[in-house]
C-alpha positions as CSV (number, residue, x, y, z in Angstrom):
1,X,13.7,53.5,-11.8
2,X,11.8,55.4,-14.5
3,X,12.7,58.9,-15.5
4,X,13.2,60.7,-12.2
5,X,10.9,63.6,-13.1
6,X,8.0,61.2,-14.0
7,X,8.7,59.2,-10.8
8,X,8.5,62.4,-8.7
9,X,5.2,63.3,-10.4
10,X,3.9,59.9,-9.5
11,X,5.0,60.5,-5.9
12,X,3.2,63.9,-5.8
13,X,0.0,62.7,-7.4
14,X,-2.5,61.4,-4.8
15,X,-3.8,58.7,-7.2
16,X,-0.3,57.2,-7.7
17,X,1.5,58.2,-4.5
18,X,1.0,55.0,-2.5
19,X,2.4,52.7,-5.3
20,X,5.2,55.1,-6.2
21,X,6.2,55.4,-2.5
22,X,6.3,51.5,-2.2
23,X,8.7,51.5,-5.2
24,X,10.7,54.3,-3.5
25,X,11.0,52.2,-0.3
26,X,12.1,49.1,-2.3
27,X,14.8,51.1,-4.1
28,X,16.2,53.2,-1.2
29,X,15.4,51.5,2.1
30,X,18.6,49.5,2.4
31,X,20.9,52.3,1.1
32,X,19.4,54.9,3.5
33,X,19.4,52.3,6.4
34,X,23.2,51.9,6.0
35,X,23.8,55.6,5.6
36,X,21.9,56.2,8.9
37,X,23.4,53.2,10.6
38,X,27.0,54.5,10.0
39,X,25.9,57.7,11.7
40,X,23.9,56.4,14.7
41,X,25.7,53.0,15.0
42,X,22.8,51.1,16.6
43,X,20.5,48.9,14.5
44,X,17.5,49.8,16.6
45,X,18.2,53.5,16.4
46,X,18.9,53.2,12.7
47,X,15.5,51.6,12.2
48,X,13.8,54.4,14.2
49,X,15.6,57.1,12.2
50,X,14.9,55.4,8.9
51,X,11.2,55.3,9.7
52,X,11.2,59.0,10.6
53,X,13.1,59.7,7.4
54,X,10.6,58.0,5.2
55,X,7.7,59.6,7.1
56,X,9.3,63.0,6.3
57,X,9.9,62.1,2.7
58,X,6.3,60.9,2.3
59,X,4.8,64.0,3.9
60,X,7.1,66.5,2.1
61,X,7.6,65.0,-1.4
62,X,5.4,67.7,-2.8
63,X,8.0,70.3,-1.5
64,X,10.8,68.6,-3.5
65,X,11.7,71.2,-6.1
66,X,14.1,69.1,-8.2
67,X,17.1,71.4,-7.6
68,X,19.0,68.2,-6.7
69,X,18.6,64.5,-7.4
70,X,15.8,62.9,-5.5
71,X,18.3,60.6,-3.6
72,X,20.4,63.6,-2.6
73,X,17.3,65.2,-1.1
74,X,16.4,62.0,0.7
75,X,20.0,61.5,2.0
76,X,19.9,65.1,3.3
77,X,16.7,64.3,5.2
78,X,18.3,61.0,6.6
79,X,21.4,62.9,7.6
80,X,19.5,65.6,9.4
81,X,17.2,63.0,11.1
82,X,20.3,61.1,12.2
83,X,21.9,64.3,13.7
84,X,18.7,65.2,15.4
85,X,18.5,61.7,16.9
86,X,22.1,61.8,18.1
87,X,21.6,65.3,19.6
88,X,18.4,64.3,21.4
89,X,20.0,61.3,22.9
90,X,23.0,63.3,24.0
91,X,20.7,65.9,25.6
92,X,18.6,63.2,27.3
93,X,21.7,61.5,28.7
94,X,23.4,64.8,29.4
95,X,26.5,63.8,27.5
96,X,29.0,66.1,25.7
97,X,30.0,65.4,22.1
98,X,32.9,63.1,22.9
99,X,30.9,61.2,25.6
100,X,28.1,60.8,23.1
101,X,30.3,59.1,20.5
102,X,31.9,56.9,23.1
103,X,28.4,55.9,24.3
104,X,27.5,55.0,20.7
105,X,30.6,52.8,20.3
106,X,29.9,51.1,23.7
107,X,26.4,50.4,22.5
108,X,27.7,49.1,19.2
109,X,29.8,46.5,21.2
110,X,26.6,45.3,22.8
111,X,24.5,45.4,19.6
112,X,23.5,41.9,18.6
113,X,23.2,43.0,15.0
114,X,26.8,44.2,14.8
115,X,28.7,41.5,13.0
116,X,32.1,43.1,13.0
117,X,35.3,41.7,14.6
118,X,37.7,43.6,16.9
119,X,39.3,45.4,14.0
120,X,36.0,46.7,12.7
121,X,35.0,47.8,16.2
122,X,38.4,49.7,16.5
123,X,37.6,51.3,13.2
124,X,34.2,52.4,14.5
125,X,35.8,53.8,17.6
126,X,38.3,55.7,15.5
127,X,35.4,57.1,13.4
128,X,33.5,58.0,16.5
129,X,36.4,60.2,17.7
130,X,36.1,62.4,14.6
131,X,34.2,65.6,14.4
132,X,30.6,65.0,13.1
133,X,31.3,66.4,9.6
134,X,34.4,64.3,9.2
135,X,32.4,61.2,10.4
136,X,29.8,61.9,7.7
137,X,32.2,62.4,4.9
138,X,34.4,59.4,5.8
139,X,31.4,57.1,6.1
140,X,29.8,58.3,2.9
141,X,33.0,57.9,1.0
142,X,34.5,54.8,2.6
143,X,31.5,52.7,3.3
144,X,29.0,53.9,0.7
145,X,31.4,55.0,-2.1
146,X,29.3,58.1,-2.7
147,X,31.1,60.5,-5.1
148,X,32.3,63.9,-3.9
149,X,29.9,65.5,-6.4
150,X,26.9,63.7,-4.9
151,X,28.2,64.3,-1.3
152,X,28.4,68.0,-2.1
153,X,24.7,68.0,-3.0
154,X,23.7,66.0,0.0
155,X,25.7,68.0,2.6
156,X,25.4,71.3,0.7
157,X,29.1,72.1,0.7
158,X,31.9,72.2,-1.9
159,X,33.7,69.2,-3.3
160,X,37.0,70.7,-2.2
161,X,35.9,71.0,1.4
162,X,34.7,67.4,1.3
163,X,38.0,66.1,-0.1
164,X,39.9,68.0,2.6
165,X,37.6,66.6,5.3
166,X,38.0,63.1,4.0
167,X,41.8,63.4,3.8
168,X,42.0,64.7,7.4
169,X,39.6,62.0,8.7
170,X,41.7,59.3,7.1
171,X,44.9,60.6,8.7
172,X,43.2,60.8,12.1
173,X,41.8,57.2,11.7
174,X,45.2,55.9,10.6
175,X,46.9,57.6,13.6
176,X,44.3,56.1,16.0
177,X,44.5,52.6,14.5
178,X,48.4,52.5,14.6
179,X,48.8,53.9,18.2
180,X,49.6,51.5,21.1
């Protein structure tokens, strides 16, 4: 991508916004999809949340102040949209936090787009048992290899807190995977 500042100006300029946004979609669509998918588990839900994310990005790009990297800002939007989606579904189905995550894992088992084997499904179940923040940190580090520095921007927290959350998440996942 060009210089980020120039790219952001193209996104904010009504005469170049459409073309710049298509470029943005090409660059970030797959990465944001997988970020969202790790949170919501379902392909169909991930597609819906991704669409909402890009609508918000499109409508609010002029509000981006450049205090963080563009992709950090977009990941933050995707994260918030994912959490909103999960919470709306939980409320609609009248599920508590633990039931919500179990429901998501059960849906993953039935998801025709899930290509994982039994071990990957067990890993997803272990992740689903984590508190939401630990799920986010684990998924971003393990699956997407996002640096703690970038995660700190996206999740608006300290690198130390993220390292601690990741370490605790790994221990909980290991314990779950080795029980039986």
